[in-house]
N, C-alpha and C positions, 0 to 999 in steps of 0.2 A: 787603518780607519780610525778617525777621531770620534769618540763618543761624547755626547753632551753630558753636562752634569745631571740633567734630568734622567737620561737613560741609565747612567751609572747609579743614580740614586734609586731608581725603580728596582734595579737588579739587587742592590744591597738591601733595600727594604724587604724584598721578597725573601732573600736568604735568611735574614734575621727573623722574619716572621715565621718561616718554616721551622727553624731551629727552636724558637721559643715555644711554638705549638707542640712540637714533638716532645720536648722536655717537660712541658706542662702536663702532658698526658702519660708520662712515664710511670707514675704511681699506679695507675690502673693496670698496667701491664705486668707489674712485679708480683702479683698475687700467686699465680701458678702458671703451668704451661698452657692450660686452656685459655686463660686471660691473655697471655703473651702472644700466642699464635692464632687464636680464634676470636679474641675479644669477648670471651666468655659466652659466645653465642647470643649476645644481646644487641648486636648492631643491627639497625634497620636495613631491610633489603635494598632500599633505594640508595642509601649511603654506600653500601657495598657495591652496588651496580655502577655508581659514579666512580668509585675507587677503581673498580675493574676496568672501566673505560679509560681512566687516566693511565693505568698500567699498560694498556695497549696502545697508548698515544706516544710511542717512544720516538725519540729524535732520530735514531739510526734508521729505523724503518721508514720514517718520513723522508729522510734524505734519499733513501733507496727508491721510494715511491715517486718522488719528484723526478729522479733520474730516469726511471723506466717510462714515465708518462712523456717526458721530453723525447725519448728515443722511439717508443712504440705507439704513441698516441692513444686513441681509444682502446686499442687492443691490450694495452697495459692493464686495463681493468680485469683481465683474466689472470695475469701473472701472480697476484697474491694468492690465487688458488693453489699455488705450490705448497702453502702451509698445511692445509687449506684454510682460508679465512672463514669459510662457512661451516667449519666444525662447531662454531658457537651456536649455529642453528640446531644441530643435533643435541647440543647441550641443553638449550632452553626447552626444546620440545619434550625430551624425556630423560636424558642422561643426568641432568642436575638432580632430578627427582630420585632416580635410582641411587646416585652417589650419596645424597643427603640422608637417605634412610639408614645408612650404615652407622651413623652416630660416632664416627671415628675422627681422629685429628689429622692424619696424613695419608697419602696414597699407599705407603708401605704398611701402615696399620690396617688399611682396607684390605690388603692382600691376606693378612691373617684372618680377617673377617670372612674373606671369600674361601680360603683354602684350609684354614685351621692351623694346627701346630705341629704337624708331622715334619719329617725330614725335608720332603720336597717343598712344603709350605715355608719352612725356615729358609731354605735356599732361595726361593722366589722372593721372600721378604728382603733378604740381603741384596739380591740382584736389583730390585727396584730402588733400594737406597743408593746403590752404586750409580744406576742410571740417573736418578734425581741429582746427585752430586755432579756428575759429568755434565749434564745438560745445563745446570745452573752455572757452573764454571764457564761453559761455552758462551752462555748468554751474557755473563758479566764481562767476558773478553769482548764480545760483540758490542755491548754498550760502551765500554771503555774506548774502543776504536772510534765509534761514532761521535761521542762527545768531544774527543780530542780534535777531530777534524773540524767539527762545528765551531768550537771556541777559537781555534787558530784563525779561521776565516773571518770571524766576527769581532773578536777582541783585539785591541791594538798593541798589547804588550808582549814583548818577546821574553818568554820564561825559560828558554833553553839553558841547560847547565850540564857540567861534567861532574861525575861522581866516581871516583876510583877508576878513572879512565873510560867509563861508560858514558856515552853521549845520550842525554835525555832531551828529546826534542821539546819544542814549545807545546805541541799538541799533547804529548804525554804528560807534561807538567800540568796543563789545564785539566786533563782527565783525572790525574791524581788528586788535585784539589777538590774537584766537584764530587768525585767518588768518596773522598774522605768526609766531606761535609754531609753527604747523604747518609753515610754509614753512621754518623754521630747520632742523629735523631732516630734512625731505624733500629739500631741495636739497643738503644735506650728505651724507646717507647713501645716496641712491638707492634702488634696489629692495630691497637687503638691509635697510635701515632701515625702509622702508615695510612690508614683509612682517612683520618681527619685531614692530613696534609694533602692526600691525593684528591679529595673533594675540592679543597681550595685550589689546587693546581689545575684541576679540570676546568673550573670557572675561568681562571686566568687564560688558559689555553684557548678556550672557546671564544672569548672576547678577542684575543689576538687573531684567531682564524677569520672571524668576521671582518675585522679591520683590514687584513691582507686582501681578502676577497673583494671588498669595496674598492680598494686602491687599484687592484688589477683590472677590475671591470671598467673603471673610468680611464685607465691608461692604454688599454689595448682593445682594438676592435677586430671583428672577424676577418675583414679584408687584409689586415696586417699579418694575421696568422696564415691565411691562405697563400700569401706570397712567399712564405718561408718553408712550410712543411711539404713533404712529398705527397703524391696521390695515394690515397688509402689511409692516411694518418688519422683522418676523422671517422673511419669506419670501425664499428665495433665487431662486425663479422669478419670471417677469415676463411681461407681454403686450406688445402694441405700444406702449402708453402705460405710463408709470411707475406711475400710480395710487397715489401716496403723498401723502396730504393731511394736513398738520399743522394745519389750521385749528382743529380741535377738540381738539388735543393740547396738551401743555405749552408748546411753543415755536412758536406760529403763524407767527412771522416767518421760520421756516425755509423756508416756501414761496417767499419771495423769493430765497433762495439757490438753490433748485432752478431757478427761472425764469432767474436770471442765468447759471447753468451751461449752460442750454440742453439739459438731459438728459431733458426730459419725454417725448420720443419715444424711449423706451428701447429698443424693438425695433429701430428704425432705427440707433440708436447701436451696438447689439450687432452688427448685420450689418456695419457699417462697421469696427468693431473687429476682427471676424473677418477681413474682407477685408484690412485693413491689416496685421493680425497675421500672417497666412500669408505675405504677400509680404515683410514686414519681417523675419520669422524666417528665411525662405529666403535673404534678402539677407545674413544673417550679421552678424558683429561690426561695430559702428561702431568707428572708430579711437580707442579709449580704453583704460582700465585693464583691462577684461575681456579684450580681445584681447592685451594685454601679458602678462597672467598665463598665457594659453594658450601664447604664444611662449616664455615663460620655463620651461616644463616640460621634463623630460628626454626625453620621447618622446610620440608621438601617443596611445598608450593612456593615459599619465598625464595628458595634456591632457583627455581625456574624463572620467577619474576626478575630476580637479580640479573640472571644471564640474558634475559630478553632486553632489559633496560640498557645493558652494555652496548648492544647493537643500535638501539634507538637513538642514543645520544652521541655515538662515536663517529659515524661515517660521513654524514652530511657536512658538519662543520670542518672535519678534518680534510675532506676532499675539496671543500670550498677554498681552503688555504693552499692545498697541494696544486690544484689546477691554476690558482692565482699566481703562485711563484713560477710555475712552468711557463705560462704564456708571457709573463714579464721577461723571463730569461730568453725565450725564443725570439722575442721582438727587440729587446733592448740590451741583450748581453752578447750580441754577435762579435764585436771586436775582441772582447775578453776571451771568449771561447775559441775563436779562430786562432788567437795567438798561441794557444796550446798545441796547435797543429794536430798530429795524429794521436796525441796523448791527452785528450779531453778527460778530465776526471769528473764524471757526472755526479759523483757524490759531493762535489763542491758547488753544484748549481744552486742549491738551496741557500747556503750561507752567502754566496756571491750576490744573490738576489736581495737578501736582507740588507746587505751592505749598501746596495745601490739605490733601493727604491723606497725604503720605509722612512717616514719623517721622524723628527724628534718626538719622543714620548711613546709612539707606537713601536719604534725600534727597541726601546727599553722594555716595553711590555712583551714584545716578541722574544727578546732575550730571556726575560723572566719566564715566559711561557714555555719555551723550549727547555730551559733548565728544569722547569716544573715537570715537563713530559719525561725528560731523562730521569730526574730524581724519583719520580713516581714509579716508573718501570723498574729502575734499579733497586729501589727500596722494596718493591714487591718481591723480587727474587731473593734479595738478601734476607728478608723476613721469612720466606718460605723454606729455604734450604736447611737451616739449622734444626728445624723440627725433625728431620730425618736422622740427623746425627744424635740428637739428644733423646728424643722420644723413642726412636726406633732402634737405636744401637745402645746408648748408655743406659737408659731406663729399662729397656727390655732384656738386655743380655748381661750388663755389667753390674748395675746397682738398682735392682727393681724397687727397693724401698727408699730411694733417695728423697730427701725433703724438697719441698717446692722451691725454697730459696736457692738451693744448690743447682737445681735444674734450670732455673731462670738465669743464674749467673753463667752456667755452662752454655746456655743458648746465646748469651751475649758474646762469650768468648769464641764459640764456633762460628758465629756470624762474622766476626773480625777475621778469623782465619780464612773463611771462604772468600771474603773480599780480597784479602791479600794474595791468595793463590790465583783467583780470577784475574786480578790486575797483572800478575806475572805473565799469564797467558795473553792478556791484552797487549802487553808491551811487545809481544812477538807475533801478533796477529797479522793476517793479510788484509785484503780489502773486505769491505762490508758485504759485497756480493758473494765472495767466496764463503764467508762465514754463514750468511743466510742460506745459501744453497746446501751447505753441509748440514746445518742444524735442521733444516726443514725436510730434506730429502734423504740423506744418508743415515744420520743418527736416528731420526724418527722412523726410517724404514725398518730398522731393527726392532722397533718398539711395537709396530702395528699388529703383527700376526698374533702374538701372545695376548695382546690386550683386546683384540676382537673376540677371540675364543673365550676369554674369561667371562664375558657377559652372556654369550649366547649358547654355550655348549656344556651340557651337564657333565660329560665324561672328562672334560679338561681338568688336569690336576696341577698341584703346585710344582711337581717335578717337571711337568710339561712346560709350565710357565717359565721356570728357571732356565731350562735348556733352550727354549725358544728365544728368550731375551739374550742369553749368552751368545748363541749363534748369531743373532742379529747385531749385537754390539761388536763382536769380532769382525763380522763381514763389513760393517760400516767403517770400522777403524782401518781395516786392510784397504778399503777403497780410498780413504783419506790419505794414507801414507804412500801407497804403491800405485794407485791409479788416479792421481789428481787431475789428469788431463780430460777425463770423461765427465760430462755434465751429470750432476748428482741425480736429477729426476729420471734420467734415462737408465740409471743403474738401479733405481728403486725396485723394479720387479725381481731382479736377481737377489737383492738383499732380503726382500719379503719372502721369496721362495726358500732361501736358506733358513730364515727364522722359522718359517712354517714347518719345514722338515724337522727342525729341532723340537718344535712343539709336539708333533706327532710321535716322534721317537720317545721323548721324555714321558709322554702320557701313557703309552702302552707298554713300558718296561715293567709296570706293576699294576695290580688291580687298583680301582679307585679307593684311595684312603679317605678317612674323615667323611664318610658318607653322611653322617648325621649333621656335620658342620655344613656340608653342601646343601642339605635340606633346610637348615636354619637360614642360610644365605638366601635361598630361593624364596622362602616364605616371607622373609622380612623385606627383601628388595623388590620382588615381584617383576622380574624381567621377562620379556618375551624371547623366543628363540627355540633352540632344540633342547628342551628340558623334559621330554616325555616320561622316562622312568621316574625321575625325581618328582615331577608334577603329580604322577599317579600316587606315589607313596605319600606325599604331603596331603593330598585330598582324601586318601583313605584314613589317615591319622586325624585329619581335621576336616570333616565334611562341610564346614562353614567357609572354608578357604575358597576365594574366588581368584582364579589365575588371570594374568594379564591378557586381555583380548584386544589391545589397542594397536596392534602392529600396523594395520591398514590406515588407521587414523593418523598415527605418528608418521608413517611414510608420506601421506598426503601433506601433512603440516610441514614436513622437512622440505618437500619440493616447493611448496608455497613460500616457505621461509627463505630459501636460497634466492628465489626470484625477488622477494621483498628486500633482501639485503643488497642484491645487485642493483636494484633501483636506486637505493640510497647512495651507491657509488657513482653511477653514471649521471644522475640528475644534476649535481653541481658541475660536472664537466660539460655537459650539453648547455647548461645555463651560461657558463663563462665563454663558451665558443659561439654563443648566439645561435645554436642549432635548436630553434624554438619548437619545431614540429616534433623532433625526437624527445625534447624535454617534456612536452605536454603528454606524449604517449607514455613515457616512463613514469610521469607523475600519476597518470590514471592507473598504471599498473601498481604503483605503490599504494594508492588508495584501495584498490580492489584486494590486493594481497593482505593489507592491514585488516580489512573487513573479514576476510576469510580466517585469518589467524585469531581475530577476536571471537568469532563464532565457534570455530572448531578446536581452538587450543585454550585461549584465556578463560573462556566461560566454563571449561571443564576442570580448571584448577581447583575450584571449590570442592570437588569430589576427591581431591588428592590428600592422602594422609601419610 
């Protein structure tokens, strides 16, 4: 593809602007670890919310979402529940408040806050650091794979080369360049740089999304789509089986994609997504950029507002673009896709659509926008991971009294090391779909049990946390290397059960240690759950203490919030498909759920301390 000077100029201007902004803000990050990783807890919640949304607007996930919408139609709106995407609802309703009350810097430091400093607590502290590092390396590899595929399909230059007999493809060369540029401003500027650049990136991406949606709406009508897609493609509902047959539709080879994904038993898939989703959401934040932004807010109520804003600004513009590219591809990319025969690479649908349909100027803006989306998400992970190595390993166990300057320099060095190791993994990664399914189902399956119990069960100990996490990590790794043929979400219950057994064994091998620390955690965090003995002791010692009685209200707000979020996903899809009745119904649902959240959630934040 030949890019115009305007398009190339827009991309270059964006890259230069991001680098300059990142380096300009680097002085603010160099004061101490709190400034480097949390922005000194001085960043406004709405900046952090936009930053968080930008971090979730990743290019690899967008390519995957366009691909599944192409294949599964409206039913694809359920598939992101694999993560689950509505864990953010649990976060803004109550988990962000609980987490921010800890006043710590990382998830591993939070473990010490929860379990104390005993042997089991130290082991659990170490295991969460290991989990954080493994998950960040996995995501870096995932982003590396996605940006390489995207750039190869969009940019016209062949950058393949040989080094010491090793063939580096053009996709890997592009990924190396973009990852390198992103790492420059991220490791230099810390949280200040990441948030500022991500806010700018989010604005660019939103403008590009709206532009794509307008073009698609004017180029495709409902009748053209109906001629191509199979019966049931426009239906959001489903039965036990998927019942989506492309045999007599425009792209019969899509059936092989459905078979390879293993999603034909859609009812069973939905049940497992619900099961996993509930536990994964109660488990709360994984140790990544989302948790870091919560810990960076000024107060618990602002942490909740920040997480709420992330959903408010993310889904409608993003899906406006996703469905735009999907319908353009369905109607106008037939020859290109059919030429691939049985080997359609659905991860290439998005870049192919950008190549063919976007005019001069908007193409450059979209290129800059997706670079922004990638760089924002990549930067968020790069900035989050070193805190665990420096704050939770070096500062805690090696040199507790290390000066701030040394700690910041070590943070920069550890960021670079994490990037390089993640890139090595990315050079050997498989498809995006395989990485997504492993990260969301297998790896996190080993995380869930221990992290549910840590919030809701008084007897759960650091020793139980360590063994539960260890059992889960071992089980998910065994699945990855020895049983790759099984769909990860279907293996989740087994991994969860193994991890749960580890939790129970580890908890009951000894009496509850650090009882006073557990009481301190309960009094400061105020969680609901199975806290009977600890609650009684705290209330006896402090009669003024008022326990959390919001379980029913929080549960109601979570149900409302999930429907509210789903409305934001399907409204742009129905709008683009001209399904006006469904669009109006879901718009009314969005208005109703927004009112309910305002009354039963937002208005109560003023009482949160």
